[in-house]
Z-matrix of the N, CA and C atoms (Angstrom, degrees):
N
C 1 1.445
C 2 1.525 1 108.07
N 3 1.290 2 115.87 1 137.02
C 4 1.485 3 121.04 2 177.78
C 5 1.514 4 109.73 3 -69.43
N 6 1.342 5 118.98 4 145.68
C 7 1.443 6 121.00 5 179.77
C 8 1.538 7 113.44 6 -54.88
N 9 1.348 8 114.93 7 -37.78
C 10 1.464 9 118.36 8 178.72
C 11 1.528 10 112.23 9 -62.31
N 12 1.346 11 116.50 10 -39.96
C 13 1.443 12 121.15 11 179.03
C 14 1.517 13 110.56 12 -68.73
N 15 1.325 14 118.43 13 -40.10
C 16 1.465 15 122.67 14 178.05
C 17 1.509 16 110.33 15 -62.65
N 18 1.320 17 119.07 16 -42.11
C 19 1.453 18 122.70 17 177.91
C 20 1.506 19 110.74 18 -64.65
N 21 1.309 20 116.95 19 -42.25
C 22 1.461 21 120.29 20 178.61
C 23 1.534 22 111.55 21 -61.76
N 24 1.309 23 116.66 22 -43.22
C 25 1.475 24 122.16 23 177.60
C 26 1.533 25 109.99 24 -60.28
N 27 1.312 26 117.01 25 -44.79
C 28 1.449 27 121.50 26 179.41
C 29 1.503 28 112.94 27 -66.21
N 30 1.342 29 115.89 28 -40.37
C 31 1.460 30 122.38 29 179.63
C 32 1.545 31 109.98 30 -62.80
N 33 1.307 32 117.94 31 -44.41
C 34 1.452 33 121.47 32 179.57
C 35 1.510 34 112.27 33 -62.04
N 36 1.344 35 116.21 34 -38.51
C 37 1.477 36 120.80 35 179.31
C 38 1.533 37 108.72 36 -67.63
N 39 1.319 38 117.88 37 -43.57
C 40 1.462 39 121.02 38 178.62
C 41 1.538 40 110.53 39 -61.22
N 42 1.326 41 116.29 40 -43.49
C 43 1.475 42 119.69 41 -179.72
C 44 1.524 43 110.41 42 -64.12
N 45 1.348 44 117.86 43 -37.68
C 46 1.437 45 120.67 44 178.25
C 47 1.527 46 111.83 45 -65.06
N 48 1.311 47 116.91 46 -39.89
C 49 1.457 48 121.82 47 178.05
C 50 1.533 49 108.59 48 -62.47
N 51 1.318 50 117.16 49 -49.12
C 52 1.479 51 121.24 50 179.23
C 53 1.515 52 112.44 51 -57.07
N 54 1.333 53 115.56 52 -45.98
C 55 1.477 54 121.70 53 178.07
C 56 1.525 55 111.49 54 -60.45
N 57 1.341 56 115.50 55 -45.37
C 58 1.468 57 120.46 56 -178.59
C 59 1.516 58 111.80 57 -63.20
N 60 1.325 59 117.39 58 -42.70
C 61 1.473 60 120.71 59 177.25
C 62 1.498 61 111.98 60 -63.86
N 63 1.369 62 116.39 61 -41.49
C 64 1.436 63 121.53 62 178.88
C 65 1.522 64 111.10 63 -59.97
N 66 1.321 65 116.51 64 -45.43
C 67 1.469 66 120.97 65 178.35
C 68 1.513 67 111.78 66 -66.85
N 69 1.313 68 117.66 67 -42.71
C 70 1.460 69 122.82 68 -177.98
C 71 1.521 70 111.37 69 -59.88
N 72 1.303 71 117.72 70 -45.20
C 73 1.468 72 122.33 71 -175.19
C 74 1.519 73 113.88 72 -96.49
N 75 1.318 74 117.91 73 -5.60
C 76 1.468 75 121.73 74 -177.91
C 77 1.506 76 112.86 75 68.43
N 78 1.311 77 117.13 76 33.89
C 79 1.466 78 121.99 77 179.24
C 80 1.520 79 110.33 78 -74.93
N 81 1.300 80 115.71 79 164.56
C 82 1.462 81 121.59 80 177.87
C 83 1.513 82 110.44 81 -93.16
N 84 1.337 83 114.23 82 179.10
C 85 1.456 84 120.97 83 179.01
C 86 1.522 85 108.96 84 -62.39
N 87 1.323 86 115.45 85 134.17
C 88 1.448 87 120.57 86 178.95
C 89 1.505 88 115.80 87 89.24
N 90 1.343 89 118.27 88 -5.40
C 91 1.468 90 119.53 89 178.80
C 92 1.513 91 111.72 90 -74.86
N 93 1.295 92 118.69 91 -28.06
C 94 1.460 93 123.56 92 176.64
C 95 1.535 94 108.10 93 -138.81
N 96 1.321 95 115.57 94 117.04
C 97 1.454 96 119.93 95 -177.58
C 98 1.511 97 111.31 96 -132.05
N 99 1.304 98 114.68 97 142.34
C 100 1.460 99 122.53 98 177.80
C 101 1.518 100 107.98 99 -75.32
N 102 1.323 101 114.96 100 129.82
C 103 1.476 102 121.43 101 176.68
C 104 1.532 103 108.15 102 -81.25
N 105 1.328 104 119.07 103 145.67
C 106 1.478 105 118.86 104 177.53
C 107 1.514 106 111.60 105 -56.14
N 108 1.325 107 117.49 106 139.48
C 109 1.445 108 120.68 107 179.94
C 110 1.511 109 110.53 108 -63.57
N 111 1.310 110 114.78 109 141.58
C 112 1.449 111 120.74 110 -178.23
C 113 1.506 112 112.30 111 91.00
N 114 1.328 113 119.53 112 -9.61
C 115 1.454 114 122.37 113 177.83
C 116 1.537 115 110.12 114 -75.52
N 117 1.319 116 115.46 115 145.88
C 118 1.480 117 117.58 116 177.92
C 119 1.538 118 110.63 117 -71.13
N 120 1.312 119 116.19 118 154.50
C 121 1.450 120 120.81 119 177.71
C 122 1.509 121 114.07 120 95.27
N 123 1.317 122 114.91 121 -168.26
C 124 1.466 123 119.93 122 -176.02
C 125 1.528 124 110.14 123 -69.15
N 126 1.338 125 114.76 124 158.73
C 127 1.473 126 120.76 125 -175.40
C 128 1.516 127 114.10 126 -85.39
N 129 1.325 128 117.96 127 -27.75
C 130 1.468 129 122.37 128 -178.97
C 131 1.504 130 108.44 129 -117.34
N 132 1.319 131 116.47 130 113.19
C 133 1.447 132 121.56 131 179.27
C 134 1.523 133 109.21 132 -85.48
N 135 1.348 134 115.69 133 132.27
C 136 1.449 135 121.07 134 -177.64
C 137 1.516 136 110.26 135 -118.69
N 138 1.338 137 115.40 136 146.14
C 139 1.478 138 121.82 137 174.25
C 140 1.527 139 108.58 138 -73.24
N 141 1.306 140 116.93 139 171.21
C 142 1.459 141 121.65 140 -179.51
C 143 1.557 142 108.92 141 -60.71
N 144 1.346 143 117.14 142 -42.79
C 145 1.487 144 119.76 143 178.81
C 146 1.514 145 110.11 144 -61.70
N 147 1.322 146 117.47 145 -46.40
C 148 1.456 147 120.41 146 -177.99
C 149 1.532 148 110.55 147 -65.31
N 150 1.313 149 118.65 148 -34.41
C 151 1.445 150 120.99 149 178.81
C 152 1.557 151 111.59 150 -65.60
N 153 1.325 152 115.32 151 -28.05
C 154 1.501 153 118.85 152 176.40
C 155 1.537 154 109.66 153 -70.50
N 156 1.340 155 116.10 154 -38.69
C 157 1.456 156 120.95 155 -176.66
C 158 1.547 157 112.44 156 -78.20
N 159 1.306 158 116.41 157 -34.08
C 160 1.477 159 122.53 158 -172.34
C 161 1.534 160 107.98 159 -126.42
N 162 1.320 161 118.60 160 99.80
C 163 1.463 162 122.12 161 -172.91
C 164 1.534 163 114.49 162 -83.08
N 165 1.303 164 117.38 163 18.96
C 166 1.484 165 120.80 164 -173.86
C 167 1.530 166 109.00 165 -116.96
N 168 1.336 167 115.29 166 141.20
C 169 1.455 168 122.21 167 172.76
C 170 1.518 169 107.01 168 -101.42
N 171 1.349 170 115.96 169 133.52
C 172 1.459 171 120.51 170 -169.62
C 173 1.495 172 112.92 171 -107.89
N 174 1.325 173 114.90 172 132.54
C 175 1.455 174 124.50 173 165.80
C 176 1.514 175 106.47 174 -106.93
N 177 1.338 176 117.85 175 113.84
C 178 1.450 177 121.80 176 -176.27
C 179 1.528 178 110.61 177 -92.63
N 180 1.324 179 117.36 178 134.62
C 181 1.462 180 122.58 179 177.85
C 182 1.506 181 109.38 180 -133.04
N 183 1.338 182 116.07 181 132.38
C 184 1.460 183 122.85 182 177.28
C 185 1.521 184 105.69 183 -129.92
N 186 1.319 185 116.01 184 89.97
C 187 1.477 186 122.20 185 -173.12
C 188 1.519 187 112.24 186 -133.46
N 189 1.330 188 116.18 187 162.56
C 190 1.441 189 120.79 188 175.31
C 191 1.513 190 111.92 189 -63.93
N 192 1.325 191 114.66 190 -51.38
C 193 1.468 192 121.47 191 -176.12
C 194 1.545 193 109.30 192 -104.14
N 195 1.321 194 115.82 193 148.77
C 196 1.438 195 121.74 194 176.39
C 197 1.548 196 109.43 195 -57.42
N 198 1.330 197 118.24 196 127.34
C 199 1.445 198 119.93 197 -174.02
C 200 1.520 199 115.76 198 -74.07
N 201 1.298 200 119.63 199 2.64
C 202 1.460 201 126.33 200 178.01
C 203 1.532 202 110.32 201 56.75
N 204 1.321 203 115.21 202 -146.41
C 205 1.457 204 121.30 203 -172.85
C 206 1.518 205 111.46 204 -69.92
N 207 1.305 206 118.75 205 -25.08
C 208 1.464 207 119.93 206 -174.51
C 209 1.514 208 111.13 207 -61.00
N 210 1.303 209 119.72 208 -45.43
C 211 1.468 210 122.74 209 179.52
C 212 1.498 211 111.60 210 -65.19
N 213 1.327 212 117.31 211 -43.12
C 214 1.479 213 121.00 212 179.59
C 215 1.531 214 109.49 213 -65.89
N 216 1.331 215 117.23 214 -42.52
C 217 1.453 216 120.38 215 179.51
C 218 1.550 217 111.50 216 -61.16
N 219 1.315 218 114.73 217 -38.02
C 220 1.470 219 118.34 218 177.66
C 221 1.532 220 109.82 219 -63.70
N 222 1.300 221 119.07 220 -44.72
C 223 1.471 222 121.81 221 176.91
C 224 1.509 223 112.34 222 -62.38
N 225 1.304 224 117.30 223 -40.87
C 226 1.458 225 121.85 224 178.71
C 227 1.544 226 110.79 225 -65.83
N 228 1.328 227 117.19 226 -42.07
C 229 1.443 228 122.29 227 -179.19
C 230 1.534 229 111.28 228 -62.86
N 231 1.338 230 115.84 229 -39.19
C 232 1.464 231 120.67 230 -175.91
C 233 1.530 232 114.06 231 -85.75
N 234 1.331 233 117.04 232 -3.43
C 235 1.434 234 121.80 233 -176.25
C 236 1.527 235 113.39 234 -71.35
N 237 1.312 236 115.79 235 143.57
C 238 1.443 237 121.29 236 -179.08
C 239 1.519 238 114.40 237 -82.99
N 240 1.324 239 115.84 238 174.03
C 241 1.477 240 122.83 239 -179.92
C 242 1.546 241 110.67 240 -60.82
N 243 1.304 242 115.19 241 133.99
C 244 1.479 243 123.02 242 179.44
C 245 1.513 244 112.44 243 59.84
N 246 1.319 245 115.71 244 31.27
C 247 1.455 246 122.03 245 177.73
C 248 1.499 247 105.85 246 -133.12
N 249 1.331 248 115.99 247 160.28
C 250 1.450 249 120.85 248 -178.62
C 251 1.542 250 109.82 249 -116.26
N 252 1.312 251 115.56 250 127.87
C 253 1.445 252 120.31 251 178.57
C 254 1.508 253 110.45 252 -81.18
N 255 1.294 254 117.01 253 142.10
C 256 1.456 255 122.66 254 178.95
C 257 1.516 256 109.23 255 -143.33
N 258 1.312 257 114.75 256 167.13
C 259 1.488 258 119.76 257 175.58
C 260 1.543 259 105.52 258 -119.49
N 261 1.323 260 115.37 259 134.16
C 262 1.433 261 122.31 260 173.51
C 263 1.514 262 105.40 261 -110.18
N 264 1.344 263 116.22 262 109.31
C 265 1.441 264 121.67 263 -173.20
C 266 1.531 265 111.15 264 -111.57
N 267 1.331 266 114.50 265 138.36
C 268 1.431 267 122.24 266 174.87
C 269 1.521 268 107.65 267 -127.72
N 270 1.307 269 116.30 268 128.72
C 271 1.453 270 119.77 269 176.08
C 272 1.530 271 109.40 270 -74.76
N 273 1.308 272 115.76 271 135.45
C 274 1.452 273 119.60 272 -179.39
C 275 1.535 274 110.00 273 -51.69
N 276 1.317 275 115.05 274 138.69
C 277 1.475 276 124.80 275 179.50
C 278 1.537 277 114.19 276 70.19
N 279 1.296 278 116.97 277 11.68
C 280 1.463 279 121.00 278 175.17
C 281 1.533 280 107.41 279 -104.96
N 282 1.309 281 117.41 280 154.33
C 283 1.467 282 120.57 281 178.44
C 284 1.523 283 112.40 282 -96.17
N 285 1.295 284 117.66 283 -6.78
C 286 1.461 285 119.77 284 -176.87
C 287 1.531 286 109.64 285 -117.36
N 288 1.335 287 115.06 286 161.45
C 289 1.441 288 120.25 287 178.64
C 290 1.522 289 109.27 288 -135.21
N 291 1.322 290 116.00 289 173.63
C 292 1.428 291 120.96 290 177.32
C 293 1.507 292 109.33 291 -135.09
N 294 1.352 293 113.62 292 153.42
C 295 1.481 294 119.99 293 178.00
C 296 1.503 295 107.47 294 -106.44
N 297 1.329 296 116.60 295 138.64
C 298 1.447 297 122.38 296 -174.59
C 299 1.523 298 109.97 297 -128.55
N 300 1.305 299 114.94 298 127.74
C 301 1.442 300 124.27 299 176.85
C 302 1.527 301 110.17 300 -122.32
N 303 1.275 302 118.35 301 154.16
C 304 1.452 303 122.39 302 164.75
C 305 1.531 304 106.07 303 -72.63
N 306 1.304 305 117.73 304 121.49
C 307 1.467 306 121.21 305 -172.38
C 308 1.524 307 113.44 306 -58.70
N 309 1.342 308 116.85 307 -47.77
C 310 1.461 309 118.62 308 -178.27
C 311 1.509 310 112.05 309 -63.81
N 312 1.334 311 116.48 310 -41.25
C 313 1.439 312 120.64 311 178.28
C 314 1.544 313 110.43 312 -64.79
N 315 1.322 314 117.45 313 -41.56
C 316 1.455 315 121.04 314 179.95
C 317 1.546 316 109.23 315 -62.38
N 318 1.334 317 117.28 316 -43.07
C 319 1.461 318 120.94 317 -178.71
C 320 1.531 319 110.77 318 -60.93
N 321 1.316 320 116.18 319 -47.86
C 322 1.473 321 120.25 320 178.79
C 323 1.533 322 110.65 321 -63.68
N 324 1.307 323 117.20 322 -45.05
C 325 1.443 324 122.91 323 -178.14
C 326 1.543 325 110.04 324 -61.26
N 327 1.318 326 117.18 325 -46.37
C 328 1.435 327 119.83 326 -174.31
C 329 1.551 328 111.58 327 -66.87
N 330 1.311 329 114.04 328 -36.56
C 331 1.474 330 119.39 329 176.60
C 332 1.514 331 109.83 330 -62.39
N 333 1.319 332 118.23 331 -46.61
C 334 1.456 333 121.67 332 178.46
C 335 1.526 334 113.38 333 -65.52
N 336 1.333 335 115.53 334 -40.35
C 337 1.478 336 121.68 335 -178.32
C 338 1.521 337 111.72 336 -62.90
N 339 1.347 338 116.59 337 -34.11
C 340 1.455 339 119.89 338 -176.59
C 341 1.520 340 113.05 339 -93.61
N 342 1.313 341 119.11 340 4.65
C 343 1.481 342 119.71 341 177.79
C 344 1.500 343 110.80 342 -85.93
């Protein structure tokens, strides 16, 4: 696959995630935006209001094979203070995706978030 095609595929997945979160939480325009592919940091930029509703920082992956720990580690590395990094992965040519967390980190995070 050409790099341009791969970036386009990733960009469309990021935009779909941002749109889905906006619809799910009833956010306004600009509350969840896809960051340009290849940019450093998290893939979905959230407004202050959106960050209150959704405490997770997203690394989006749209690949043939499951990216294993590398994708999750990237999301964790880019995650902000008091937020939890996760990976939202979609297998190429599939219409559905999955969200992946480190289980121990998620357990600790959820306990703190709900206190």
